[in-house]
N, C-alpha and C positions, 0 to 999 in steps of 0.2 A: 217678450223681447227673444228667446230663444228660437223662440216661432219666426221674425222677423229675420235675424241672423240668418236662419234655416232659407228662407223662403228667396231671399236674394240672392244667397249662393247659388239658389236652383236655378231659377229666371235668368240667371247672366249663362250659367251652366247651358239650360240650353239653348236659351237661341245664340250663342256663339257655334252651337253646336250645328242647329238647325240653316244656318245662313252658309255654314264654311260645307255643310253637305250640299246647299243647293250651287255652291261654288266647284266645287268640285265632280258635279255633276254636269256644269255648263263647261267648264275645261274639257271634258272626256268629249264630250260631243263636238267641242272647238275643232280636236285632234281628227277626230276621225273626219268632219272636213277637211281637215288638211291633207288631206290623207290622199282625199280624190284630186290635188293636184292641179285645180282649175283654176285657170288664168282670171275670172273675172270677179271669182270673189278674194285672191290672193292677198289683194291691200288692204281689205277690211278683215282679212285673219289675221294680220299680220299687227295691225291695231287690236286687232282684239286678245289677241295672245300677249301685248304689253299691258293690257288692264287686267289680265290673270296673274301677268310675274307679280303686277303690284298689290291686287286682291287677296293672294296668296302669304304676302308676304307681311299684310296686314291682321291679318287672319291669324297668321300663325304666335303675332304680336298681342293682338287678343286672348289669345287662348293660353299662350304661357302668365298673362297677366289678371285673367278673369276666370279662368275655366279653370286652371291647376290650384290646389291649397299651398297658400304657402309657407317655408319655414318658420317655425317659431309663433306663429298664431296661435289663437284661441280657437276651436274648431266646435259647431254646435254639438259635437257628443263631449267636448270636455266641459260646458257651461252645464249642460243637463246632471250632470251628479251634483255640480259645485251651490248651484242656486238654490236648491229644497233643502239643506241639511234640516233633524232633527233640534226642536229647541229643548234642552232641557228640560221639569218641570221647577217653576218658578220653590217648590219645596226644598229642593235642592241648592240651592243660598247657600254660601257661609262655609262652604266647604274648604276653598283658598287659604280662607283666614285663620279658620279657627282648626284645620287640619294638616296634615304634610302638604308636600306640594307634589310627589314622588307617583304619578299612577302606577296601580300595580302590574302585572306582567298579562293576568287574566282581565283587567280592563278594559273598552271596547274603546276605548278615546281614541286610541292610534286609528283602528278603522273607521270611526266616525267619520275622522279629515282625510280621505285618501287623498293624497296629494303625487302617487303614481304620473296622471296627466301631462302636470307642471313640471315644466322644464328647469326653471331658475329659480331658488328661494324669493319668494318677497317678504322685503324690509319690512316691517313695524316701528313707529316711535313711538314711544312709551312715554308721556307727561305730566307729572306727582311729585309733588314735594318732598310728597314721604319716602322717605330711601325704602323701608320692608315692603311696601305698595309697588315699587321699582322694581325688586326684587324676584318676589312674588311671582308677579306677572310676566314678568324677561322670560321667569326660569320656565314657566306652561307654556309661553310660545315656543322658547329656541326647543322644546322638547318635543313641538309639536312641528319643529323643522321651519321657522319662522328665523330672520333674521331682524335681530333686537336692537335698537337703540334708546338709551336712556336719556329723559332731561330731566330736572328738577324745576324749574321755572322756566316760566314763556320766552325771555331773554334767552337764554340758555338751547331753546328749543331752536327760536329762528335765527341763531350762529349755528346750529348741526345742517339746519334747513340748506342753508348756503352752501353746504357743502355735498348732502345727501340728499335725493329726494325720496320719502316712501310711501309704499302702498298704503298705509293706512295710518291713520293715527289714534292712539288712547287718548284719550285728554280730560286731565281731574276738572271737575271742575270748579270747586272750592281750592284757590290754592293764594299765598301771599303775595301781595304785588300784583299782575295781571295776572286777572283769575280767568278761568278756560273760557268765558262766553268771547272777552275782550281777546284772547288768542287768536278764538276760532274767527270772528272779524277782519284777523288782522292779513287772516293766512286766506279767506276769502275773497279780500280784497287786491290778492297778486294772484294774476293771470295766470303762473307759473306754478302754483300753488293751488288755485282756487279748484281744482279737479279731485286733488287729496282729499278720500272719506275719511271722515271723524267721526268717533265711536267717543259719547261724552259717557267718564266713570263717578258718579256720585253717591254716597251714603245718604244724600237729602232722597225725600220720595214725596215729594212737593208736585205736583202737577200740574202747574202753572210752571215751573221752573224747567220742566219737562218740555213742554209747550215751547215756552223762550229759548231754551237750547236747542232743537231742531228748526224754530224760526230764524235763527241765526245764522244757520247752514251746516247742525248736526245730522249723520245719517240716522243714529240711534243710539239710544241711552241705557246703560247697563248700570242697576242699583248694588251699591255695594250694601252687606256681602255677596259675592257672588259664586257660581259652582263653576267650574275649570269646564267644564263641558259648554256651559252655556255661552262663555265669554268664548271658546274658542268657536264654536259653531257660528256667531256672530261677525268674529272677525273673518272666518274664510268666505260667509256668503256673500259679504259688503266688497269684501277683492274681488270675489267671483265676477261679479255685477258689476265693478269698476270695468273688470277687464273686458266684458263684452261690450260695455258701451263703447267703450277704446275701440272694438275690435267692430263696431258699425261706426262711428266714424270713418274707420279707415276705408268702410266698405263705401259707403259714401264718398266717398272722397277717389273711390276708382269706379263710383258709378258716374259720375262727374265728367273722369277722363275716358270713360269708355264712349259718353254722349259727344264729347270732344271728338272722338276717332271715328263715329259714326258720321257726325256730322260734316267733318272736314275729309279725309280719306278714305274709309270706307262709301259715303257718299258720294263723293265725288268720281271714285274709279268706279260704282256703278252705274254713275248717271253716262259715263263715256261708254262703258260697257251695253247699254241699254241703246243709245244711238247708232255705235256700229254693229250694232244685231238689228234696227229695225234698216238701219242700210242694207245689210245682207237680205235682207225680206223684199225692199225689195228691185234685188236684182235676182230673185225666185225664177222668173221668163227664161235667165241668161242662162243659166247653172243646169246641170244634172235633173229629171225628175227626183230623183232618190236621195239628193240634199234636200227636198224640200220640206221633209219631217224633222228634222233634223233642225233647219234653221226655223222652223213655229217654236220646235222647243226650246229653242233659245230665246229666245222673243217674249214666248210666255215664263220662263222663270226671272228671268234677270226682269221683266215686272212684277213680277210677287217679288225677289227681295228687294226692290228699291221698295215698292210699296209695304212690306212690313219696315224698313227702316225706317221711312215718316212717319205710320204713325206710331213707331216708338217714342222720335221723339216729338211727336204731338203728345203723344199721352205726359210722356216728362213735362215738356212744358206748362199741360195744364194743372200738374202739380203745382209749379211755379207761377200760375198765371196769376196777376193781380189785377183785379176787378175795378174798371172804370166804369163805375153803369151811371147810363143818362136815358133820358129820354128815346126810347127807338120805335120804328112804325114795322109794326110785326107781319102786316102783308106788306109791306117794299123788300122784308129782309125775307120771306118766303118766294118772292117772286122772283128775286138776285138767285135764291138756291138755287133755284129752278132751271134756273138759265146754263148754272156753273154744274149741275147736273145731265144736262138735255144731251150730250153727246155718249155718255156712260148707255142713257135708256134708252137713245134711242137702235143703240148695237143689238141690245134684247126687244127691240120692240115694243118697249113699258111705255104705256102711257099716260102722261102725269092732269090728275084732274083738278081743278085746285075753286075751291068753293070760299069767297072772301068776303067782304065786305065791302064797300064802296069807301067807306069814312077807314080813316086813319086810325089805326088800333096801337095806341103810345106802350111800351113797357120798363120798366125800370132796368135796365140791362148793362151788359158789357158788350160792346159792338163785333170785336172779333169773340171773345166767347160763346153769342150767339151763332153767329156763323159757322164757325165751329160744330158747335151742335145742331144745327142742321143740317148743313153738310153730311158730318157723319151719320143721322138719321136715314135722310134720303141716299144716302149710298150704300148703307144697310138695307135701304129697303126694296131698291134694284138689285142688290147682288142675290137675296135670299128668295125672289119672285122669279117665277114663272115666264118666260118667252109670253108676250101678247098679252100680258095682266095687263093693271092700272092700281097707281100709286094715287090716293087721295089726301088732298092736302087742304083741313080748315082752321080758321081761327076763332076766337070771340073776346067776349067781355065775361067778367065776373065769377063764378057770385065778391060777393063784395068789390074788393079791391086787387082785385088780381084779373091779367090776362091768358088766356091758354091760347094752345094750337095744336094740332092733331095731323101724326101721318101716318094713315091706312094702308099698307099692303094686303097683297092677295094670295101671299107664300104662303110654306107649310106651318106658320105658328108657333109658338112656346111652348113645352110641356110643363108640366108645374115644375119636374128638375130645374130646367133652363130656367126660370123667374126664379129660381131659390138665385140660382152664380149667376147671371145674364150681366149683371153691373159690374162683377171680378174681375183684374186686372188677368190678360189669359185663360180666360173661361171658355172654354169650347161647346157650344150648344149642340145637340141632338140634330137641330138641320143645318146642313148643306149649303153653300154658294150653289145657285141651279147651273150657273153655265160653268163651272171648275174654276172662280176667281179665287184670289188668295183672300182668305179670313185669318187674322191675329189674332179675336180673342179681344181686342185693344177697342175698339168703338163706341160699346156702349158704355164699357168704364169711364171714357172719354168724357162721353155726354152725362155720366151720372154728376163726376168731380166738378165740369164745368155748371151745370146747373147746380147744383148743390152753394158753388160759392158764389150764385149770384140771386142765393134766397129763394130758389123754384121746387119745385119737385117735379117728379115722374109717378105716371098710372098708367099701367101697362095692362092692355085687357086682350087675350089673347087663347082660341082654342087649339086647341092642332087639328090641323088641317083647313082650318079656316081663317088663314090670314091673322094680323096681329093690329091694331091703332096703340099707338106709343102717342100718352098726350103729358103735355108740356106745360105746369103751370108759374107766371112768371109774377112778378109782381107791379101791381099797374103802376104808370109814368103820373106823378099827380103835378097836375097845371094848376098854375092859381089864377084864377078867372081874371 
């Protein structure tokens, strides 16, 4: 979970930074063009300046929202020391109830639970029908810096919960009236309390009882008598884990908001900017020759940024795709993909060699998902192949109830290290596009997600310098005779 938290923050920060740098570079080139005061491009530049102003406002919002740490939040560094505290040996149990509750100044207890990074004390609700236990456990938690609420029954606990929601609940298993599991079940049935971690306390060491407690919603189970260090470590661990889960939920919401901004605000601004840049490029014969490199750079950069945004959104869409499998003719799908990529291939004088059987080959797959897989594979093959080379497509049936298709190129191939990370998101490989095309590192990760969702598999055959062959295997569509 800690790794997920860190990676999400790094990815958001990295790509907001990359897009912002690209926009700053474009802005600078537009300023240089404006200084030439060429009447022929004045109107187009005016439109570009408006797009830049809007883009800058959007990027400032992105940076302040996603690239800067939010005040009062738990960071990855905070989670690390909290999520793996040392658990006291079982042999140490019994200290709370048979000895005093006050730790000596030399005890490592205070140091074992480092709370320096937590900005506000957490609240723990103790539910136990024994007054002695309420006092002992409450004193231990108070000394460790927690705020403590005490309830002697389930009914009293619900009355307190209506006024104050704790960060964690210590719940006695065996109580008169409403027992621990009944209290837990009612808590989990309420949306407002369902996420509060519950640790059961009991003198019973029955394994079946422990399993039942965990199945009804408890996160942990501590057998009485217990040691102070063990209890504190378990409390501290589950509060930290719950905070981390909340942080990940917040990040997921931020991610959705980021996607909305990319789709509507940033996407529309970039599209307008790119169209203006293309119009400007079409006026090259009417403007000074020294302007030409700037215009070409603007067109190339806007295309790169818009391509990244498109691939980023495609990756997020692949995460959420709902596979609607149906019989699809692989041969027809391959031919359609070749037509969609014909312009990109023609620019680099790359030819498609298509070797397909005459009869249809039916796969049980999702139309949208399979179309994306083919587009990404062909796009990658074109991007990493040298000009004048060939990309070969084949398809076939078998073994057993499977069909397969292959995309083979004449590019640099994949090294052993490349093959270890080629399907990871944002994985940058050793090979670079042969004509300076933009590469986000998302294409193959999208392919892997979609093929997995369609219950297929991918086989990569490659040697450095000898091209690559990527074979996708999918379930065959079974047609009733």
